[in-house]
All heavy atoms as an XYZ file, in Angstrom:
883
protein
N       0.795     -1.194      0.000
C       0.000      0.000      0.000
C       0.845      1.270      0.000
O       0.459      2.205     -0.668
C      -0.964     -0.017      1.185
C      -2.074     -1.018      1.016
S      -3.726     -0.346      1.048
C      -3.897      0.279      2.674
N       1.960      1.315      0.715
C       2.740      2.550      0.654
C       3.132      2.917     -0.778
O       3.089      4.083     -1.147
C       3.958      2.265      1.515
C       3.518      1.216      2.456
C       2.535      0.379      1.685
N       3.512      1.902     -1.582
C       3.881      2.186     -2.970
C       2.718      2.843     -3.705
O       2.881      3.839     -4.397
C       4.308      0.910     -3.696
C       4.563      1.154     -5.167
C       5.766      1.697     -5.600
C       3.581      0.880     -6.114
C       5.995      1.949     -6.939
C       3.796      1.132     -7.461
C       5.009      1.664     -7.871
O       5.220      1.919     -9.194
N       1.533      2.274     -3.540
C       0.369      2.822     -4.226
C       0.146      4.285     -3.851
O      -0.041      5.134     -4.711
C      -0.888      2.005     -3.910
C      -2.135      2.609     -4.502
C      -2.436      2.432     -5.850
C      -2.988      3.389     -3.729
C      -3.563      3.013     -6.405
C      -4.117      3.968     -4.276
C      -4.405      3.779     -5.617
O      -5.510      4.364     -6.172
N       0.179      4.572     -2.561
C      -0.124      5.937     -2.128
C       1.019      6.922     -2.353
O       0.795      8.118     -2.424
C      -0.563      5.950     -0.656
C      -1.956      5.441     -0.483
C      -2.195      4.201      0.075
C      -3.048      6.194     -0.914
C      -3.497      3.731      0.211
C      -4.344      5.733     -0.787
C      -4.572      4.495     -0.221
N       2.240      6.418     -2.489
C       3.357      7.340     -2.745
C       3.692      7.476     -4.226
O       4.255      8.487     -4.637
C       4.626      6.905     -1.987
O       4.992      5.591     -2.410
C       4.412      6.949     -0.480
N       3.348      6.483     -5.051
C       3.741      6.502     -6.463
C       2.575      6.528     -7.463
O       2.705      7.072     -8.542
C       4.610      5.280     -6.783
C       5.814      5.123     -5.891
C       6.850      6.175     -6.167
C       8.072      5.891     -5.300
N       9.007      6.966     -5.261
N       1.461      5.925     -7.139
C       0.386      5.730     -8.107
C      -0.807      6.650     -7.865
O      -1.276      7.325     -8.784
C      -0.092      4.256     -8.103
C      -1.237      4.051     -9.076
C       1.070      3.312     -8.411
N      -1.301      6.668     -6.670
C      -2.521      7.416     -6.354
C      -2.305      8.918     -6.501
O      -1.196      9.420     -6.299
C      -2.966      7.108     -4.933
N      -3.361      9.636     -6.867
C      -3.249     11.096     -6.909
C      -2.884     11.628     -5.517
O      -3.223     11.028     -4.504
C      -4.648     11.563     -7.302
C      -5.360     10.363     -7.812
C      -4.696      9.165     -7.212
N      -2.191     12.741     -5.512
C      -1.799     13.348     -4.244
C      -3.052     13.621     -3.418
O      -4.096     13.992     -3.950
C      -1.047     14.646     -4.510
C      -0.078     14.976     -3.411
C       0.858     16.106     -3.847
O       0.678     16.744     -4.868
N       1.868     16.342     -3.049
N      -2.975     13.424     -2.139
C      -4.082     13.619     -1.194
C      -5.242     12.656     -1.438
O      -6.390     12.965     -1.133
C      -4.582     15.069     -1.221
C      -3.491     16.036     -0.817
O      -2.715     15.745      0.087
N      -3.416     17.160     -1.497
N      -4.970     11.473     -2.003
C      -6.022     10.495     -2.268
C      -6.396      9.689     -1.026
O      -7.397      9.004     -1.011
C      -5.604      9.541     -3.373
N      -5.579      9.770      0.006
C      -5.864      8.998      1.207
C      -6.653      9.849      2.207
O      -6.732     11.067      2.099
C      -4.568      8.512      1.845
O      -3.771      9.613      2.216
N      -7.225      9.172      3.160
C      -8.028      9.825      4.179
C      -7.604      9.297      5.534
O      -7.586      8.076      5.749
C      -9.521      9.527      3.941
C     -10.494      9.990      4.998
C     -10.551     11.523      5.027
C     -11.877      9.412      4.705
N      -7.254     10.165      6.431
C      -6.906      9.751      7.788
C      -8.189      9.399      8.534
O      -9.164     10.145      8.494
C      -6.171     10.873      8.506
N      -8.201      8.222      9.165
C      -9.374      7.787      9.920
C      -8.971      7.539     11.373
O      -7.797      7.365     11.694
C     -10.004      6.514      9.316
C     -10.556      6.787      7.925
C      -9.019      5.367      9.288
N      -9.943      7.479     12.217
C      -9.702      7.268     13.644
C      -9.250      5.834     13.903
O      -9.937      4.877     13.546
C     -10.986      7.540     14.430
O     -10.857      7.056     15.753
N      -8.107      5.677     14.550
C      -7.618      4.355     14.925
C      -8.579      3.702     15.921
O      -8.697      2.484     15.975
C      -6.181      4.416     15.486
C      -6.131      5.131     16.821
C      -5.591      3.032     15.612
N      -9.315      4.500     16.656
C     -10.271      3.956     17.627
C     -11.499      3.372     16.934
O     -12.166      2.504     17.485
C     -10.697      5.035     18.621
S      -9.321      5.651     19.614
N     -11.792      3.814     15.729
C     -12.931      3.285     14.982
C     -12.509      2.199     13.995
O     -13.231      1.230     13.801
C     -13.646      4.410     14.234
N     -11.341      2.338     13.375
C     -10.968      1.449     12.278
C      -9.772      0.542     12.545
O      -9.335     -0.167     11.655
C     -10.715      2.271     11.011
C     -12.007      2.817     10.459
C     -12.446      4.089     10.777
C     -12.811      2.032      9.641
C     -13.649      4.581     10.298
C     -14.017      2.512      9.154
C     -14.425      3.783      9.485
O     -15.617      4.251      9.014
N      -9.229      0.535     13.731
C      -8.146     -0.387     14.073
C      -8.067     -0.533     15.589
O      -6.999     -0.567     16.166
C      -6.809      0.096     13.505
C      -5.747     -0.982     13.544
O      -6.026     -2.147     13.340
N      -4.516     -0.598     13.823
N      -9.219     -0.620     16.198
C      -9.287     -0.659     17.672
C      -8.588     -1.911     18.177
O      -8.846     -3.005     17.710
C     -10.747     -0.656     18.114
C     -10.948     -0.177     19.510
N     -10.370     -0.777     20.592
C     -11.674      0.854     19.991
C     -10.734     -0.149     21.695
N     -11.523      0.850     21.356
N      -7.675     -1.737     19.121
C      -6.912     -2.858     19.657
C      -7.248     -3.150     21.110
O      -6.448     -3.714     21.840
C      -5.419     -2.612     19.482
C      -4.985     -2.680     18.050
S      -3.213     -2.725     17.840
C      -2.857     -0.997     17.605
N      -8.418     -2.744     21.536
C      -8.868     -3.115     22.877
C      -8.536     -2.105     23.937
O      -9.167     -1.069     24.021
N      -7.548     -2.412     24.712
C      -7.268     -1.616     25.900
C      -6.326     -0.440     25.657
O      -5.599     -0.029     26.558
C      -6.734     -2.521     27.011
C      -7.708     -3.596     27.440
C      -9.017     -3.040     27.985
O      -9.009     -2.036     28.724
O     -10.068     -3.615     27.662
N      -6.330      0.101     24.453
C      -5.533      1.301     24.189
C      -6.109      2.442     25.008
O      -7.310      2.692     24.957
C      -5.586      1.670     22.700
C      -4.904      0.679     21.795
S      -5.194      1.002     20.040
C      -4.878      2.730     19.877
N      -5.267      3.112     25.733
C      -5.711      4.178     26.638
C      -6.619      5.187     25.939
O      -7.694      5.509     26.425
C      -4.497      4.884     27.248
C      -4.843      5.934     28.289
C      -5.433      5.352     29.558
O      -4.998      4.278     29.994
O      -6.341      5.996     30.123
N      -6.201      5.664     24.780
C      -6.970      6.726     24.136
C      -8.273      6.237     23.505
O      -9.122      7.030     23.124
C      -6.130      7.446     23.095
C      -5.855      6.656     21.859
C      -4.968      7.443     20.948
N      -5.088      6.988     19.578
C      -4.251      7.272     18.647
N      -3.206      8.040     18.921
N      -4.412      6.827     17.428
N      -8.450      4.917     23.395
C      -9.649      4.384     22.752
C     -10.625      3.717     23.726
O     -11.703      3.284     23.320
C      -9.259      3.372     21.682
S      -8.305      4.071     20.320
N     -10.264      3.626     24.974
C     -11.082      2.884     25.941
C     -12.523      3.376     26.031
O     -13.426      2.597     26.271
C     -10.451      2.932     27.327
C      -9.340      1.961     27.479
C      -8.919      1.814     28.923
N      -7.747      0.959     28.957
C      -6.735      1.124     29.775
N      -6.742      2.104     30.642
N      -5.716      0.313     29.749
N     -12.729      4.660     25.866
C     -14.073      5.220     26.026
C     -14.823      5.368     24.705
O     -15.893      5.975     24.672
C     -13.985      6.579     26.735
C     -13.436      6.437     28.154
O     -13.711      5.399     28.796
O     -12.738      7.351     28.618
N     -14.294      4.808     23.633
C     -14.981      4.882     22.348
C     -16.244      4.034     22.414
O     -16.178      2.847     22.750
C     -14.079      4.357     21.205
O     -12.873      5.114     21.197
C     -14.772      4.469     19.861
N     -17.409      4.604     22.117
C     -18.643      3.808     22.130
C     -18.556      2.647     21.132
O     -18.048      2.811     20.017
C     -19.726      4.807     21.703
C     -19.142      6.158     22.012
C     -17.658      6.012     21.806
N     -19.018      1.483     21.544
C     -18.936      0.286     20.705
C     -19.581      0.485     19.332
O     -19.095     -0.034     18.337
C     -19.600     -0.911     21.397
C     -18.854     -1.420     22.580
S     -17.296     -2.164     22.069
C     -16.443     -2.192     23.614
N     -20.650      1.253     19.275
C     -21.340      1.449     17.995
C     -20.513      2.274     17.009
O     -20.820      2.301     15.821
C     -22.733      2.070     18.187
C     -22.753      3.393     18.890
C     -22.814      3.288     20.416
O     -22.773      2.170     20.960
O     -22.892      4.353     21.053
N     -19.444      2.912     17.491
C     -18.561      3.675     16.600
C     -17.388      2.833     16.091
O     -16.692      3.240     15.164
C     -18.030      4.917     17.310
C     -19.079      5.968     17.560
C     -18.503      7.195     18.254
O     -17.298      7.345     18.398
N     -19.394      8.063     18.695
N     -17.151      1.674     16.690
C     -16.031      0.817     16.280
C     -16.437      0.032     15.039
O     -17.459     -0.631     15.009
C     -15.632     -0.139     17.423
C     -14.516     -1.076     16.973
C     -15.197      0.651     18.654
N     -15.623      0.109     13.998
C     -15.902     -0.574     12.732
C     -14.998     -1.781     12.508
O     -15.403     -2.755     11.903
C     -15.753      0.395     11.552
C     -16.703      1.559     11.602
C     -18.128      1.054     11.397
N     -19.090      2.127     11.529
C     -19.969      2.231     12.514
N     -20.008      1.341     13.464
N     -20.820      3.227     12.565
N     -13.731     -1.705     12.984
C     -12.781     -2.794     12.798
C     -12.031     -3.016     14.113
O     -11.493     -2.076     14.684
C     -11.767     -2.479     11.669
C     -10.748     -3.606     11.532
C     -12.477     -2.238     10.355
N     -12.016     -4.260     14.564
C     -11.277     -4.636     15.768
C     -10.026     -5.385     15.336
O     -10.079     -6.258     14.476
C     -12.128     -5.539     16.688
C     -11.307     -6.016     17.873
C     -13.374     -4.804     17.143
N      -8.902     -5.019     15.925
C      -7.628     -5.669     15.629
C      -7.275     -6.506     16.853
O      -6.829     -5.981     17.859
C      -6.577     -4.598     15.373
C      -5.287     -5.129     14.861
N      -4.358     -4.334     14.267
C      -4.758     -6.371     14.837
C      -3.315     -5.051     13.907
N      -3.545     -6.295     14.253
N      -7.505     -7.820     16.754
C      -7.220     -8.701     17.887
C      -5.728     -8.953     17.977
O      -5.198     -9.917     17.427
C      -7.979    -10.029     17.730
C      -9.439     -9.922     18.013
C     -10.358     -9.921     16.983
C      -9.893     -9.815     19.310
C     -11.712     -9.829     17.238
C     -11.239     -9.712     19.585
C     -12.155     -9.718     18.544
N      -5.048     -8.061     18.648
C      -3.610     -8.167     18.874
C      -3.279     -7.330     20.098
O      -4.096     -6.543     20.547
C      -2.823     -7.686     17.640
O      -1.439     -7.996     17.834
C      -2.949     -6.208     17.423
N      -2.103     -7.483     20.609
C      -1.722     -6.668     21.765
C      -2.622     -6.946     22.954
O      -2.609     -8.028     23.512
N      -3.456     -5.976     23.301
C      -4.317     -6.091     24.473
C      -5.408     -7.121     24.359
O      -5.820     -7.705     25.354
N      -5.910     -7.364     23.166
C      -7.006     -8.322     22.967
C      -6.508     -9.557     22.237
O      -6.106     -9.476     21.076
C      -8.137     -7.688     22.156
S      -9.088     -6.449     23.030
N      -6.574    -10.692     22.916
C      -6.151    -11.947     22.285
C      -7.175    -12.378     21.240
O      -8.361    -12.082     21.351
C      -6.015    -13.031     23.350
N      -6.720    -13.076     20.233
C      -7.598    -13.604     19.198
C      -8.570    -14.600     19.845
O      -8.136    -15.505     20.555
C      -6.773    -14.273     18.102
C      -5.931    -13.269     17.325
C      -4.874    -13.965     16.493
C      -4.045    -12.989     15.679
N      -3.432    -11.907     16.409
N      -9.864    -14.452     19.616
C     -10.847    -15.333     20.269
C     -10.606    -16.815     19.996
O     -10.848    -17.649     20.866
C     -12.181    -14.881     19.670
C     -11.948    -13.463     19.282
C     -10.513    -13.405     18.826
N     -10.092    -17.154     18.818
C      -9.863    -18.563     18.493
C      -8.609    -19.124     19.147
O      -8.294    -20.300     18.982
C      -9.823    -18.779     16.976
C      -8.903    -17.855     16.249
C      -7.567    -18.139     16.126
C      -9.397    -16.678     15.687
C      -6.718    -17.280     15.451
C      -8.554    -15.821     15.005
C      -7.213    -16.112     14.891
N      -7.900    -18.310     19.904
C      -6.776    -18.807     20.703
C      -7.274    -19.318     22.058
O      -6.525    -19.920     22.813
C      -5.715    -17.728     20.922
C      -5.042    -17.288     19.653
C      -4.027    -18.317     19.217
N      -3.306    -17.842     18.058
C      -3.078    -18.566     16.983
N      -3.479    -19.805     16.935
N      -2.442    -18.074     15.965
N      -8.536    -19.024     22.377
C      -9.196    -19.518     23.592
C      -8.500    -19.063     24.879
O      -8.427    -19.810     25.856
C      -9.342    -21.032     23.555
S     -10.400    -21.589     22.199
N      -7.994    -17.850     24.860
C      -7.392    -17.256     26.054
C      -8.413    -16.343     26.710
O      -9.391    -15.936     26.085
C      -6.136    -16.460     25.671
C      -5.051    -17.243     24.954
C      -3.963    -16.308     24.436
C      -4.463    -18.303     25.862
N      -8.186    -16.019     27.965
C      -9.087    -15.093     28.651
C      -8.931    -13.698     28.064
O      -7.809    -13.241     27.822
C      -8.779    -15.053     30.156
C      -9.098    -16.370     30.837
O     -10.033    -17.061     30.385
O      -8.407    -16.702     31.817
N     -10.060    -13.039     27.851
C     -10.042    -11.647     27.390
C      -9.780    -10.766     28.600
O     -10.450    -10.892     29.613
C     -11.370    -11.291     26.743
N      -8.791     -9.888     28.474
C      -8.427     -9.020     29.593
C      -9.090     -7.666     29.446
O      -8.921     -6.999     28.424
C      -6.906     -8.856     29.672
C      -6.206    -10.152     29.940
N      -6.274    -10.793     31.151
C      -5.465    -10.952     29.144
C      -5.585    -11.918     31.095
N      -5.086    -12.036     29.872
N      -9.836     -7.277     30.445
C     -10.473     -5.972     30.445
C     -11.842     -5.996     29.786
O     -12.134     -6.847     28.945
N     -12.679     -5.060     30.166
C     -14.056     -5.043     29.666
C     -14.178     -4.807     28.165
O     -15.076     -5.357     27.528
C     -14.711     -3.914     30.457
C     -13.596     -3.067     30.965
C     -12.424     -3.984     31.125
N     -13.287     -4.018     27.582
C     -13.372     -3.753     26.147
C     -13.050     -5.028     25.366
O     -13.780     -5.413     24.448
C     -12.442     -2.584     25.736
C     -12.427     -2.398     24.233
C     -12.857     -1.300     26.425
N     -11.978     -5.705     25.729
C     -11.615     -6.950     25.048
C     -12.679     -8.021     25.261
O     -12.976     -8.795     24.347
C     -10.260     -7.448     25.532
S      -8.875     -6.427     24.986
N     -13.261     -8.064     26.446
C     -14.331     -9.031     26.705
C     -15.509     -8.772     25.771
O     -16.079     -9.703     25.196
C     -14.766     -8.969     28.164
C     -13.747     -9.537     29.105
C     -14.092     -9.296     30.571
O     -15.037     -8.602     30.900
N     -13.305     -9.883     31.447
N     -15.877     -7.514     25.595
C     -16.981     -7.166     24.707
C     -16.651     -7.524     23.257
O     -17.489     -8.094     22.546
C     -17.298     -5.669     24.833
C     -18.416     -5.204     23.946
C     -19.730     -5.868     24.292
C     -20.842     -5.321     23.394
N     -22.060     -6.074     23.495
N     -15.441     -7.222     22.807
C     -15.040     -7.558     21.441
C     -15.058     -9.070     21.226
O     -15.476     -9.556     20.178
C     -13.657     -7.007     21.104
C     -13.607     -5.517     20.917
C     -12.430     -4.828     21.107
C     -14.730     -4.804     20.538
C     -12.368     -3.452     20.925
C     -14.687     -3.432     20.352
C     -13.500     -2.754     20.546
N     -14.604     -9.828     22.216
C     -14.612    -11.286     22.116
C     -16.042    -11.803     22.018
O     -16.329    -12.688     21.200
C     -13.875    -11.917     23.312
O     -12.506    -11.487     23.278
C     -13.931    -13.437     23.274
N     -16.948    -11.260     22.821
C     -18.359    -11.657     22.742
C     -18.933    -11.337     21.362
O     -19.674    -12.143     20.788
C     -19.181    -10.957     23.827
C     -18.896    -11.455     25.229
C     -19.128    -12.946     25.402
O     -20.133    -13.481     24.872
O     -18.281    -13.605     26.038
N     -18.593    -10.171     20.834
C     -19.073     -9.784     19.510
C     -18.544    -10.740     18.443
O     -19.269    -11.109     17.512
C     -18.661     -8.337     19.210
C     -19.379     -7.321     20.085
S     -18.663     -5.654     20.022
C     -19.029     -5.196     18.339
N     -17.282    -11.168     18.567
C     -16.698    -12.103     17.615
C     -17.447    -13.435     17.659
O     -17.789    -13.996     16.613
C     -15.214    -12.314     17.925
C     -14.489    -13.122     16.899
C     -13.827    -12.640     15.804
C     -14.346    -14.547     16.854
N     -13.283    -13.683     15.089
C     -13.594    -14.861     15.708
C     -14.786    -15.577     17.678
C     -13.262    -16.170     15.368
C     -14.468    -16.882     17.327
C     -13.711    -17.167     16.189
N     -17.713    -13.943     18.874
C     -18.441    -15.202     19.000
C     -19.873    -15.065     18.492
O     -20.406    -15.993     17.874
C     -18.394    -15.719     20.437
C     -17.113    -16.458     20.690
C     -16.000    -15.989     21.325
C     -16.797    -17.779     20.260
N     -15.017    -16.947     21.317
C     -15.481    -18.060     20.682
C     -17.491    -18.762     19.564
C     -14.856    -19.277     20.425
C     -16.863    -19.982     19.322
C     -15.563    -20.217     19.748
N     -20.503    -13.931     18.722
C     -21.857    -13.705     18.185
C     -21.837    -13.770     16.660
O     -22.701    -14.403     16.046
C     -22.411    -12.359     18.643
C     -22.750    -12.314     20.123
O     -22.810    -13.388     20.766
O     -22.940    -11.195     20.639
N     -20.854    -13.137     16.046
C     -20.736    -13.163     14.581
C     -20.468    -14.591     14.091
O     -21.025    -15.027     13.080
C     -19.620    -12.218     14.118
N     -19.650    -15.333     14.822
C     -19.351    -16.714     14.463
C     -20.619    -17.570     14.523
O     -20.865    -18.415     13.661
C     -18.285    -17.257     15.414
O     -17.890    -18.551     15.046
N     -21.441    -17.334     15.531
C     -22.716    -18.065     15.669
C     -23.650    -17.753     14.494
O     -24.352    -18.635     14.000
C     -23.403    -17.721     16.986
C     -22.639    -18.124     18.219
C     -22.700    -19.622     18.424
N     -21.995    -19.993     19.640
C     -20.966    -20.829     19.662
N     -20.531    -21.375     18.560
N     -20.379    -21.133     20.784
N     -23.653    -16.514     14.061
C     -24.489    -16.125     12.914
C     -24.041    -16.860     11.647
O     -24.868    -17.300     10.852
C     -24.437    -14.611     12.698
C     -25.222    -13.821     13.712
C     -26.708    -14.132     13.690
O     -27.296    -14.193     12.592
O     -27.267    -14.338     14.771
N     -22.734    -17.000     11.484
C     -22.208    -17.721     10.317
C     -22.636    -19.190     10.380
O     -23.056    -19.766      9.374
C     -20.676    -17.576     10.227
C     -20.313    -16.125      9.914
C     -20.089    -18.527      9.190
C     -18.842    -15.805     10.067
N     -22.529    -19.792     11.560
C     -22.974    -21.180     11.719
C     -24.430    -21.337     11.285
O     -24.774    -22.262     10.539
C     -22.864    -21.619     13.187
C     -21.471    -21.868     13.666
C     -21.403    -22.127     15.154
O     -22.193    -21.559     15.932
O     -20.531    -22.918     15.546
N     -25.269    -20.437     11.765
C     -26.701    -20.504     11.434
C     -26.926    -20.374      9.941
O     -27.688    -21.145      9.347
C     -27.470    -19.402     12.165
C     -27.665    -19.652     13.634
C     -28.427    -18.500     14.261
C     -28.375    -18.589     15.773
N     -28.960    -17.411     16.418
N     -26.270    -19.389      9.322
C     -26.457    -19.161      7.892
C     -25.988    -20.342      7.051
O     -26.545    -20.629      5.998
C     -25.747    -17.879      7.454
C     -26.472    -16.639      7.912
C     -25.808    -15.379      7.432
C     -26.601    -14.188      7.945
N     -26.107    -12.926      7.473
N     -24.952    -21.036      7.517
C     -24.436    -22.198      6.797
C     -25.189    -23.482      7.147
O     -24.963    -24.523      6.539
C     -22.941    -22.382      7.078
C     -22.022    -21.276      6.559
C     -20.593    -21.512      7.014
C     -22.096    -21.196      5.035
N     -26.061    -23.408      8.145
C     -26.821    -24.584      8.556
C     -26.029    -25.564      9.390
O     -26.381    -26.736      9.481
N     -24.956    -25.106     10.008
C     -24.125    -25.973     10.836
C     -24.599    -25.917     12.285
O     -25.139    -24.904     12.737
C     -22.658    -25.546     10.789
C     -21.965    -25.831      9.479
C     -20.962    -25.008      9.021
C     -22.296    -26.935      8.703
C     -20.310    -25.266      7.830
C     -21.642    -27.201      7.509
C     -20.657    -26.368      7.083
O     -20.013    -26.635      5.915
N     -24.354    -26.993     13.038
C     -24.736    -26.972     14.451
C     -23.831    -26.015     15.236
O     -22.690    -25.765     14.838
C     -24.518    -28.418     14.900
C     -23.477    -28.954     13.967
C     -23.717    -28.254     12.658
N     -24.362    -25.498     16.321
C     -23.549    -24.628     17.179
C     -22.507    -25.481     17.884
O     -22.820    -26.495     18.485
C     -24.448    -23.935     18.202
C     -23.709    -22.926     19.036
C     -24.640    -22.139     19.954
O     -25.568    -21.494     19.443
O     -24.421    -22.198     21.180
N     -21.260    -25.083     17.773
C     -20.197    -25.847     18.411
C     -19.881    -25.271     19.780
O     -20.159    -24.106     20.047
C     -18.952    -25.859     17.531
C     -18.262    -24.506     17.410
C     -17.744    -24.308     15.998
N     -16.901    -23.143     15.905
C     -17.364    -21.896     15.785
N     -18.638    -21.647     15.769
N     -16.528    -20.882     15.689
N     -19.291    -26.076     20.655
C     -18.951    -25.557     21.974
C     -17.878    -24.478     21.874
O     -17.047    -24.496     20.975
C     -18.439    -26.774     22.740
C     -18.152    -27.808     21.715
C     -18.928    -27.475     20.490
N     -17.924    -23.573     22.807
C     -16.970    -22.464     22.820
C     -15.735    -22.837     23.635
O     -15.756    -22.888     24.845
C     -17.648    -21.228     23.419
C     -16.754    -20.027     23.470
C     -17.525    -18.830     23.959
N     -16.639    -17.746     24.301
C     -17.036    -16.534     24.597
N     -18.326    -16.250     24.599
N     -16.171    -15.597     24.898
N     -14.673    -23.139     22.934
C     -13.365    -23.402     23.540
C     -13.391    -24.449     24.669
O     -12.958    -24.164     25.788
C     -12.746    -22.100     24.049
S     -12.310    -20.954     22.748
N     -13.855    -25.680     24.369
C     -13.810    -26.694     25.431
C     -12.364    -26.984     25.809
O     -11.516    -27.186     24.944
C     -14.490    -27.909     24.789
C     -14.308    -27.714     23.316
C     -14.313    -26.215     23.100
N     -12.083    -26.989     27.094
C     -10.714    -27.208     27.600
C      -9.706    -26.302     26.903
O      -8.579    -26.696     26.621
C     -10.292    -28.667     27.437
C     -11.131    -29.599     28.262
O     -11.755    -29.192     29.252
N     -11.183    -30.853     27.876
N     -10.146    -25.080     26.583
C      -9.306    -24.061     25.933
C      -8.835    -24.469     24.533
O      -7.750    -24.105     24.086
C      -8.128    -23.663     26.808
C      -8.548    -22.977     28.082
C      -7.371    -22.271     28.723
N      -7.781    -21.570     29.914
C      -8.154    -20.285     29.943
N      -8.172    -19.576     28.855
N      -8.512    -19.713     31.067
N      -9.649    -25.245     23.845
C      -9.360    -25.653     22.474
C     -10.429    -25.103     21.556
O     -11.619    -25.238     21.831
C      -9.323    -27.185     22.348
C      -8.112    -27.764     23.021
O      -7.019    -27.713     22.488
N      -8.300    -28.298     24.224
N     -10.013    -24.520     20.460
C     -10.951    -23.970     19.488
C     -11.456    -25.072     18.570
O     -10.670    -25.874     18.057
C     -10.266    -22.878     18.661
C     -11.137    -22.306     17.578
C     -12.215    -21.486     17.894
C     -10.899    -22.607     16.243
C     -13.026    -20.960     16.900
C     -11.699    -22.082     15.242
C     -12.766    -21.262     15.574
O     -13.567    -20.756     14.593
N     -12.753    -25.105     18.358
C     -13.376    -26.023     17.416
C     -13.815    -25.190     16.218
O     -14.626    -24.284     16.357
C     -14.607    -26.729     18.033
C     -14.252    -27.435     19.338
C     -15.239    -27.676     17.015
C     -13.320    -28.597     19.210
N     -13.297    -25.462     15.023
C     -13.680    -24.651     13.860
C     -15.126    -24.912     13.436
O     -15.703    -25.954     13.753
C     -12.699    -25.097     12.775
C     -12.194    -26.420     13.208
C     -12.303    -26.474     14.695
N     -15.677    -23.970     12.709
C     -17.017    -24.136     12.160
C     -16.995    -25.328     11.209
O     -16.077    -25.495     10.421
C     -17.453    -22.862     11.401
C     -17.676    -21.722     12.385
C     -18.711    -23.118     10.582
C     -18.009    -20.400     11.716
N     -18.016    -26.165     11.302
C     -18.083    -27.310     10.407
C     -19.358    -28.095     10.621
O     -20.192    -27.740     11.453
N     -19.474    -29.156      9.871
C     -20.659    -29.994     10.024
C     -20.545    -30.815     11.302
O     -19.525    -30.820     11.982
C     -20.869    -30.867      8.793
C     -19.695    -31.802      8.534
O     -18.945    -32.141      9.468
O     -19.535    -32.188      7.374
N     -21.612    -31.516     11.607
C     -21.660    -32.261     12.868
C     -20.549    -33.306     12.972
O     -19.928    -33.461     14.025
C     -23.028    -32.928     13.022
C     -23.297    -33.353     14.440
C     -24.770    -33.612     14.698
O     -25.601    -33.319     13.833
O     -25.054    -34.121     15.776
N     -20.246    -34.002     11.877
C     -19.188    -35.016     11.898
C     -17.832    -34.383     12.196
O     -17.037    -34.924     12.968
C     -19.151    -35.767     10.567
N     -17.568    -33.223     11.602
C     -16.297    -32.528     11.840
C     -16.190    -32.102     13.302
O     -15.165    -32.320     13.951
C     -16.178    -31.294     10.922
O     -16.277    -31.720      9.570
C     -14.874    -30.562     11.146
N     -17.251    -31.519     13.818
C     -17.255    -31.062     15.214
C     -17.086    -32.251     16.148
O     -16.269    -32.214     17.074
C     -18.538    -30.276     15.517
C     -18.540    -28.962     14.727
C     -18.677    -30.012     17.017
C     -19.852    -28.215     14.748
N     -17.846    -33.323     15.909
C     -17.732    -34.508     16.766
C     -16.336    -35.113     16.706
O     -15.823    -35.597     17.710
C     -18.793    -35.540     16.388
C     -20.175    -35.107     16.804
O     -20.348    -34.282     17.692
N     -21.191    -35.649     16.138
N     -15.709    -35.071     15.525
C     -14.343    -35.580     15.392
C     -13.366    -34.777     16.240
O     -12.498    -35.343     16.903
N     -13.516    -33.446     16.239
C     -12.650    -32.604     17.076
C     -12.888    -32.899     18.553
O     -11.929    -32.995     19.320
C     -12.916    -31.118     16.789
C     -12.290    -30.618     15.528
N     -10.950    -30.334     15.429
C     -12.811    -30.348     14.321
C     -10.668    -29.919     14.218
N     -11.796    -29.921     13.510
N     -14.146    -33.005     18.946
C     -14.448    -33.278     20.353
C     -13.895    -34.637     20.788
O     -13.352    -34.759     21.875
C     -15.963    -33.199     20.581
C     -16.588    -31.814     20.432
C     -18.099    -31.899     20.508
C     -16.043    -30.859     21.476
N     -14.027    -35.632     19.916
C     -13.498    -36.971     20.238
C     -11.987    -36.912     20.393
O     -11.425    -37.509     21.316
C     -13.897    -37.952     19.139
C     -13.517    -39.382     19.461
C     -14.015    -40.325     18.382
C     -13.619    -41.743     18.743
N     -14.048    -42.694     17.713
N     -11.311    -36.181     19.515
C      -9.848    -36.054     19.601
C      -9.425    -35.373     20.897
O      -8.339    -35.641     21.418
C      -9.320    -35.276     18.400
N     -10.306    -34.515     21.427
C     -10.011    -33.835     22.697
C     -10.421    -34.679     23.906
O     -10.244    -34.276     25.034
C     -10.738    -32.481     22.751
C     -10.257    -31.428     21.759
C     -11.190    -30.230     21.780
C      -8.840    -31.006     22.078
N     -11.027    -35.830     23.648
C     -11.483    -36.688     24.739
C     -12.767    -36.190     25.376
O     -13.038    -36.481     26.544
N     -13.567    -35.463     24.621
C     -14.821    -34.917     25.162
C     -16.025    -35.640     24.601
O     -16.048    -36.141     23.538
C     -14.917    -33.424     24.855
C     -13.793    -32.577     25.439
C     -13.890    -31.150     24.935
C     -13.836    -32.604     26.948
């Protein structure tokens, strides 16, 4: 992208956007009070662990982002007609899939 904006794009073609709205990383001091409805993109790094790593979310903002991620994942399951899978059993992520795939993962985990 730097090449595009420095060599190809017309001058002033870029737009500065709020990092709190478009690259929110959770517990950043300056973004902590950003209303959730203003956040457009969450960057699960640094303060907020990736939900599929099955780690504890630290702080209320990261907890909310993690819940939102799982809610979106549940919506995808429904739209694809897949069964709802357990959320991080024994801290292991089970990917979205059909019942046989999910049961295979659970069996491999001894569940």
